[in-house]
C-alpha positions as CSV (number, residue, x, y, z in Angstrom):
1,M,-2.6,13.6,21.9
2,K,-2.6,16.2,24.7
3,K,-6.3,15.7,25.2
4,V,-5.9,12.0,25.8
5,S,-3.1,12.5,28.3
6,S,-5.2,15.2,30.1
7,E,-8.2,12.8,30.4
8,A,-5.9,10.0,31.7
9,S,-4.5,12.4,34.3
10,K,-8.1,13.4,35.4
11,L,-9.0,9.7,35.7
12,D,-5.8,9.0,37.7
13,R,-6.7,11.9,40.1
14,K,-10.3,10.6,40.4
15,T,-9.1,7.1,41.2
16,V,-6.6,8.4,43.7
17,E,-9.2,10.6,45.4
18,R,-11.8,7.7,45.4
19,N,-9.2,5.4,47.0
20,R,-8.4,8.0,49.6
21,R,-12.1,8.4,50.5
22,I,-12.5,4.6,50.7
23,Q,-9.5,4.4,53.0
24,M,-10.7,7.3,55.2
25,K,-14.2,5.7,55.5
26,G,-12.5,2.4,56.6
27,L,-10.4,4.1,59.1
28,C,-13.4,6.1,60.5
29,F,-15.3,2.8,60.8
30,K,-12.4,1.2,62.6
31,L,-12.1,4.1,65.0
32,V,-15.8,4.0,65.9
33,T,-15.8,0.3,66.5
34,V,-13.4,0.7,69.4
35,I,-15.6,3.1,71.3
36,P,-17.9,1.4,73.9
37,D,-21.6,1.4,72.9
38,H,-22.7,3.1,76.1
39,H,-20.7,6.2,75.0
40,F,-23.2,6.8,72.1
41,K,-26.4,8.6,72.8
42,H,-28.0,7.1,69.8
43,S,-27.3,3.9,67.8
44,R,-24.0,4.1,65.8
45,D,-25.9,3.3,62.6
46,M,-28.2,6.3,63.1
47,L,-25.3,8.8,63.4
48,S,-23.6,10.5,60.5
49,Q,-19.9,10.0,60.0
50,L,-19.2,13.5,61.4
51,D,-21.3,12.8,64.5
52,Q,-19.4,9.5,65.0
53,L,-16.1,11.3,64.8
54,D,-17.3,13.9,67.3
55,C,-18.2,11.1,69.7
56,A,-14.8,9.5,69.1
57,A,-13.0,12.8,69.9
58,S,-15.1,13.3,73.0
59,Y,-14.3,9.7,74.2
60,I,-10.6,10.3,73.6
61,R,-10.8,13.6,75.7
62,Q,-12.5,11.7,78.5
63,L,-9.8,9.0,78.4
64,K,-7.1,11.6,78.6
65,E,-8.8,13.3,81.6
66,R,-9.2,10.0,83.3
67,I,-5.5,9.1,82.7
68,G,-4.5,12.5,84.2
69,K,-6.6,12.0,87.3
70,L,-5.3,8.4,87.8
71,Q,-1.7,9.5,87.4
72,G,-2.3,12.3,89.9
73,K,-3.9,9.9,92.3
74,K,-1.0,7.4,91.9
75,E,1.6,10.1,92.6
76,Q,-0.4,11.3,95.6
77,E,-0.6,7.7,97.0
78,M,3.1,7.1,96.4
79,S,4.0,10.4,98.2
80,L,1.7,9.5,101.1
81,R,3.2,6.0,101.4
82,T,6.8,7.5,101.3
83,R,5.8,10.0,104.0
84,K,4.3,7.3,106.2
85,N,7.5,5.2,105.8
86,V,9.7,8.2,106.7
87,M,7.6,8.9,109.7
88,N,7.7,5.3,110.8
89,S,11.4,5.3,110.2
90,M,11.9,8.4,112.3
91,K,10.1,6.7,115.2
92,I,12.7,4.0,115.0
93,G,15.2,6.4,116.4
94,S,17.9,4.3,118.0
95,R,17.3,1.3,115.8
96,L,19.4,2.6,113.0
97,P,20.4,1.7,110.3
98,V,17.2,0.6,108.5
99,V,17.1,-1.3,105.2
100,D,13.7,-1.3,103.4
101,L,13.5,-3.0,100.0
102,R,10.3,-3.1,97.9
103,D,9.9,-5.4,95.0
104,L,7.6,-3.6,92.5
105,G,7.7,-6.2,89.7
106,S,10.1,-4.9,87.1
107,S,11.6,-2.4,89.5
108,I,13.0,-2.2,93.0
109,E,12.8,0.6,95.5
110,V,15.5,0.7,98.3
111,I,15.3,3.0,101.3
112,L,18.2,3.1,103.6
113,I,18.1,5.2,106.8
114,S,21.3,5.7,108.8
115,G,22.8,8.0,111.2
116,L,25.3,10.7,110.2
117,Q,28.1,8.4,111.1
118,K,27.1,5.9,108.5
119,N,29.4,2.9,107.8
120,F,28.7,2.5,104.0
121,M,29.1,4.4,100.8
122,L,26.3,4.8,98.3
123,Y,28.4,3.4,95.4
124,E,28.6,0.1,97.4
125,V,24.8,-0.1,97.5
126,I,24.6,0.6,93.8
127,S,27.3,-2.0,93.1
128,I,25.3,-4.7,95.0
129,L,22.1,-3.8,93.0
130,Q,24.0,-4.0,89.7
131,E,25.7,-7.3,90.6
132,E,22.3,-8.8,91.4
133,G,20.8,-7.8,88.0
134,A,19.3,-4.4,88.6
135,E,20.1,-1.2,86.9
136,V,19.9,1.9,89.1
137,V,17.6,4.5,87.5
138,S,17.8,7.2,90.3
139,A,19.4,7.6,93.7
140,S,18.9,10.5,96.1
141,F,19.5,11.3,99.8
142,S,18.4,13.8,102.3
143,T,19.4,14.6,105.8
144,V,16.8,15.2,108.5
145,G,18.1,15.9,111.9
146,D,20.7,13.3,112.7
147,K,19.3,10.8,110.1
148,V,20.3,10.3,106.5
149,F,17.6,8.9,104.1
150,H,18.8,7.2,100.9
151,T,16.3,6.3,98.2
152,I,17.3,4.2,95.2
153,H,15.1,3.2,92.3
154,A,16.3,0.4,90.1
155,Q,14.9,-1.5,87.0
156,V,15.4,-5.2,86.5
157,K,17.9,-5.7,83.6
158,I,16.4,-8.9,82.3
159,S,12.7,-9.2,83.2
160,R,12.6,-13.0,82.5
161,V,15.4,-13.6,85.1
162,G,14.4,-11.0,87.6
163,V,16.2,-10.1,90.8
164,E,16.4,-12.2,93.9
165,T,15.2,-9.6,96.3
166,S,15.9,-11.7,99.4
167,R,19.5,-12.0,98.4
168,V,19.8,-8.2,97.7
169,R,18.2,-7.5,101.1
170,Q,20.7,-9.8,102.8
171,R,23.7,-8.3,101.1
172,L,22.5,-4.8,101.9
173,Q,22.0,-5.6,105.5
174,E,25.4,-7.1,105.7
175,L,26.9,-4.0,104.2
176,V,24.9,-1.6,106.4
177,Y,24.9,-3.4,109.7
178,Y,28.5,-4.6,109.8
């Protein structure tokens, strides 16, 4: 009786192991099919499964490096653009306050530049954005000389509906200028 149960157990383990190998082979095949052909030095069919996995790992590393470089480039461009905007705004001098609103699709960036004797409170700006369908993600300010720079980033609450940026700009200008 024990011998029969032991043999059945061996067969179960063999079946489980065979199914695992079949599943792994299928997953490896699926992985290799998403790698572009030009990444392989030889035909996929000519490579062993281990070589195919090495190529997949190499391709993934290249993608990660590329993503890192692109993110760095994006941050650098955004920083450069912000610096240019600040420099242009500083040239404005006596034409304060300044309201700059950028529609970035699902997000909005608001830059307000005012003198030290500003006529508005930051919570009023945030309230306007919220009333118009945007949720403030971050808000910051800095003082340079006699100018106060406010930067506010907001996400659109309901992407289908969006935010009427021209209305937001008008309301912010009314708040800041009057």
